[in-house]
C-alpha positions in Angstrom: 0.0 0.0 0.1 1.2 3.6 -0.6 2.7 5.4 2.4 0.3 7.5 4.5 0.6 11.2 4.2 0.3 13.6 7.1 -3.2 14.6 6.1 -4.6 11.1 5.3 -6.7 8.9 7.5 -5.9 5.2 8.2 -8.8 3.1 7.5 -9.0 0.1 9.8 -10.6 -3.2 9.8 -11.2 -5.3 12.8 -11.1 -9.0 12.5 -12.9 -10.8 15.4 -15.9 -9.4 17.0 -15.5 -11.0 20.7 -14.8 -9.5 24.0 -11.7 -7.2 23.3 -13.1 -5.9 19.9 -15.3 -3.2 21.4 -12.2 -1.9 23.2 -10.6 -1.4 19.7 -13.7 0.2 18.2 -14.2 2.8 21.0 -10.5 3.6 21.0 -10.5 4.2 17.2 -13.6 6.5 17.6 -11.4 9.0 19.6 -8.1 9.0 17.4 -7.7 11.5 14.9 -6.5 10.4 11.5 -8.1 6.8 12.0 -11.5 5.3 11.0 -13.0 2.1 11.6 -14.5 1.2 8.3 -14.9 -2.7 8.2 -15.3 -5.6 10.7 -15.2 -9.3 10.1 -16.3 -12.5 12.2 -17.1 -16.1 11.6 -20.5 -15.4 13.0 -22.7 -13.4 10.7 -25.1 -12.3 13.5 -22.2 -11.3 15.8 -20.5 -9.2 13.0 -23.8 -7.6 11.8 -24.6 -6.5 15.5 -21.3 -5.3 16.0 -21.2 -3.3 12.8 -24.8 -1.9 13.7 -23.7 -0.9 17.2 -20.4 0.9 16.3 -21.7 2.5 13.0 -19.2 0.5 10.9 -20.1 0.6 7.2 -18.8 -2.8 6.1 -19.5 -6.1 7.9 -17.8 -9.4 6.4 -18.7 -12.9 7.4 -15.2 -13.9 7.0 -11.7 -12.3 7.4 -10.7 -13.2 3.8 -13.2 -10.7 2.4 -12.1 -8.0 4.8 -8.3 -8.5 4.0 -9.1 -8.2 0.2 -10.8 -5.1 0.8 -8.5 -2.5 -1.2 -10.0 0.4 1.0 -8.4 -1.0 4.2 -4.9 0.1 5.1 -4.6 -1.6 8.6 -6.2 -4.2 10.6 -6.7 -5.1 14.2 -6.5 -8.9 15.0 -8.9 -9.7 17.8 -9.5 -13.4 17.4 -8.6 -16.5 19.6 -4.9 -17.1 19.9 -4.3 -19.8 17.3 -5.7 -17.4 14.5 -3.6 -14.3 15.4 -0.5 -15.2 13.3 -2.2 -16.8 10.4 -4.7 -13.9 9.9 -1.8 -11.6 10.5 0.4 -13.1 7.9 -2.4 -13.2 5.4 -3.3 -9.6 5.8 0.5 -8.6 5.7 1.0 -10.5 2.4 -2.1 -8.4 1.1 -0.1 -5.2 2.1 -2.1 -4.3 5.2 -0.4 -2.9 8.4 -1.2 -5.1 11.4 -2.0 -4.5 15.0 -2.5 -7.6 16.9 -3.6 -8.6 20.4 -1.4 -10.9 22.5 0.1 -13.2 21.9 1.2 -12.4 18.4 1.5 -16.1 17.8 1.3 -19.5 19.6 4.9 -20.5 18.3 8.1 -18.8 17.5 8.3 -19.8 14.0 5.0 -18.0 13.1 6.1 -14.8 14.9 9.3 -14.8 13.0 7.5 -15.3 9.8 5.1 -12.5 10.5 8.1 -10.2 11.4 9.9 -11.2 8.2 6.9 -10.5 5.9 6.2 -7.1 7.5 9.7 -6.1 7.3 10.0 -7.1 3.5 6.8 -5.2 2.8 7.7 -2.1 4.9 4.6 -2.8 6.9 4.1 -1.6 10.5 3.6 -4.5 12.8 2.4 -3.7 16.4 1.5 -6.1 19.3 -1.1 -5.1 22.1 0.9 -5.0 25.4 -1.1 -1.9 26.6 0.3 -2.1 30.2 3.6 -0.6 28.9 1.6 2.6 28.2 0.2 2.7 31.7 1.3 5.8 33.8 2.6 3.7 36.6 4.4 1.5 34.2 6.1 4.5 32.5 7.1 6.0 35.8 8.9 2.8 36.9 10.6 2.5 33.4 11.9 5.9 33.8 13.3 5.1 37.4 15.0 2.0 36.1 16.4 3.6 33.0 17.8 6.6 34.8 19.5 4.3 37.5 17.2 5.6 40.3 16.9 2.1 41.7 20.6 1.4 41.6 21.7 -2.0 40.6 18.6 -4.2 40.0 18.9 -7.4 42.1 15.4 -8.9 42.0 12.6 -8.5 39.5 9.4 -10.6 40.0 5.9 -11.1 38.8 3.0 -12.5 40.6 -0.4 -13.2 38.9 -2.8 -15.2 41.3 -6.1 -15.2 39.7 -9.1 -17.5 39.8 -11.1 -19.0 36.9 -13.9 -21.3 37.4 -14.2 -24.6 35.6 -16.7 -23.2 33.1 -13.8 -20.7 31.8 -12.3 -23.7 30.2 -15.5 -24.9 28.5 -14.9 -28.0 26.4 -16.0 -26.2 23.4 -13.8 -23.2 24.0 -10.4 -22.6 22.5 -9.0 -22.0 26.0 -7.2 -24.8 27.8 -5.9 -26.5 24.7 -2.3 -26.4 23.3 -3.2 -26.3 19.5 -5.6 -23.3 20.0 -4.5 -21.4 23.1 -0.6 -22.0 22.9 -0.6 -22.5 26.5 -2.4 -21.6 29.8 -1.9 -19.0 32.4 1.3 -17.9 31.2 0.4 -17.0 27.7 -3.1 -16.0 28.5 -3.1 -14.1 31.8 0.5 -13.5 33.0 1.9 -12.5 29.8 1.1 -8.8 30.3 2.8 -8.5 33.7 5.8 -10.7 32.5 6.2 -8.3 29.4 6.2 -5.2 31.4 8.7 -6.8 33.8 11.0 -7.6 30.9 10.6 -4.2 29.5 11.7 -2.8 32.7 14.8 -5.0 33.3 15.8 -6.2 29.9 16.6 -9.4 28.0 16.1 -12.7 29.9 19.3 -15.0 29.7 17.7 -18.2 31.2 14.8 -19.8 32.9 14.1 -22.7 35.2 10.5 -23.4 35.5 7.5 -25.8 36.4 4.1 -25.6 34.8 1.0 -27.8 35.0 -2.8 -28.3 35.5 -3.2 -28.5 39.3 -7.0 -28.1 39.4 -8.7 -27.7 36.0 -9.3 -30.6 33.7 -7.2 -28.9 30.7 -4.3 -29.8 28.6 -2.3 -26.6 29.5 -1.1 -25.2 32.7 -3.4 -23.4 35.2 -0.2 -23.0 37.5 3.3 -22.0 36.9 6.4 -21.0 38.6 9.8 -20.2 37.3 13.1 -18.6 38.2 14.6 -16.2 36.0 18.1 -14.9 35.2 18.3 -11.6 33.4 21.1 -10.7 31.0 22.0 -7.7 33.4 22.5 -10.1 36.2 19.3 -9.6 38.2 17.3 -12.7 39.3 13.6 -13.0 39.2 10.5 -15.1 40.0 7.4 -15.7 38.2 4.2 -17.2 40.0 1.1 -17.4 37.9 -2.2 -19.3 38.3 -5.8 -19.4 37.6 -6.6 -21.5 40.7 -6.0 -19.3 43.6 -9.0 -18.1 45.7 -9.7 -15.4 46.4 -8.2 -13.6 43.3 -5.6 -10.7 43.9 -4.3 -8.1 41.8 -1.2 -8.9 39.6 2.0 -7.6 41.3 5.3 -6.6 39.8 8.2 -6.0 42.0 11.5 -4.4 41.2 14.1 -4.2 44.0 17.7 -2.5 43.5 20.5 -1.3 45.7 19.0 2.2 45.7 15.2 1.5 45.8 12.3 -0.7 45.5 9.0 0.0 43.6 6.0 -2.4 43.4 2.9 -2.2 41.1 -0.4 -3.9 42.1 -3.4 -3.7 40.0 -1.9 -0.8 37.8 -1.1 1.3 40.8 2.3 2.0 42.6 1.9 0.6 46.2 5.5 0.9 47.1 8.0 3.5 46.1 11.2 3.7 48.3 14.3 5.4 47.1 17.6 5.7 49.0 18.2 9.3 50.2 14.7 10.6 49.3 11.7 11.2 51.1 9.3 8.2 50.6 6.4 9.2 48.4 4.2 6.8 46.4 2.9 8.4 43.4 -0.8 8.0 42.6 -2.0 7.7 39.1 -5.7 8.2 38.4 -7.1 5.8 35.8 -9.1 7.9 33.4 -12.8 7.3 32.8 -13.3 4.6 30.4 -16.2 3.6 28.2 -14.5 0.4 27.4 -16.3 -2.8 28.0 -14.8 -6.3 28.6 -12.4 -7.1 31.3 -11.4 -4.5 34.0 -7.8 -5.8 33.7 -7.6 -4.6 30.4 -7.0 -1.2 31.9 -7.4 2.1 30.0 -4.3 2.2 27.8 -5.7 0.7 24.6 -6.1 4.2 23.0 -2.4 4.9 23.6 -1.4 1.7 21.9 -3.6 2.3 18.9 -2.8 5.9 18.7 1.0 5.1 18.6 0.3 2.5 15.9 -1.5 5.1 13.8 1.4 7.6 14.3 4.0 4.9 13.4 2.1 4.4 10.0 2.1 8.1 9.4 5.7 8.5 10.4 7.1 5.4 8.7 8.6 4.2 12.1 8.3 1.0 14.2 5.3 1.1 16.8 6.5 1.3 20.5 5.8 -2.5 20.7 6.6 -3.9 17.5 6.9 -7.4 16.6 10.4 -8.0 17.7 9.4 -6.5 21.2 6.1 -8.7 21.2 8.3 -11.8 20.4 10.5 -11.3 23.4 8.0 -12.4 26.1 6.8 -15.4 23.9 10.5 -16.7 23.9 10.5 -16.5 27.7 7.2 -18.2 28.0 7.9 -21.0 25.7 11.3 -21.5 27.6 9.5 -22.0 30.7 7.3 -24.6 29.0 10.4 -26.3 27.8 12.1 -26.3 31.1 9.1 -27.7 32.8 8.9 -30.5 30.1 12.7 -31.4 30.5 13.4 -30.5 34.1 16.4 -28.4 33.0 17.4 -24.7 32.8 16.8 -23.2 29.3 19.1 -20.7 27.9 17.5 -18.1 25.7 19.0 -17.0 22.4 18.4 -14.7 19.5 16.0 -11.9 19.1 14.1 -13.0 16.0 
């Protein structure tokens, strides 16, 4: 497709009209130089209802028709996990820019192929890790980058959530390796783990355990892992969909000059050596978003950055290579759990 000019509007199509799709539609309504012009879903009734509710002019009963639409510049992929990479690859081959919900793929080979195709086509590829755009996350990233926490010693993530048995309905894509790509790590904990790796840097190796402790599913509902970061810091990942009562996800960064902790998108600990202890409070803006509360309110920032990346001919803040990093960590934990050995990570795709 032709490069966007500063005055042009990016015409979006959303593929998949499930739980997260309204978040994309509402975000696009508020972004200048972007229009939602088409939606697609395998359910004809669902896509028609979605198009009617959000005033979208075109509704397709299949993603192939949307991708073939020459009027569409970019797509948002909001489907179940196993369809993310195949649809994104098809769209990129058709010359569309791609913004994809996490995970970008259910294996690294597909992630690499998607990155390669977008590189060759000079197309923007973005992955929705919206919590990097949260105010609390941006504040802590600044502290780490400026050295205000000193030498990072420990960096850990805890996601202790609860899902009832019907969450893993036998007819659902969840709970199965071939459709979900994994369990609690790739579906729930991936966001917090992505933020942790963004704070601290590349992971050198992992030693992990993962399995189904409570639910009758193929994939893990409980996982724990030890992490060695390339910078020398150590960390822990604890994740579960079996723990009652559910608690907010927690990210802890502890260094020689300070410690900071996020819980549920808010900084709850903010201790810096030689400074008066002040814990910043960040007000979560009002949101018309529907869906899960833990999505937060940063989707508009992700999508706006993606639109600007298209206009400016640059990579999005979370591009394909960034989106791949946390996948490599998660798949290494799975491998470690299967083999009982430490797994050393290598390459960035």
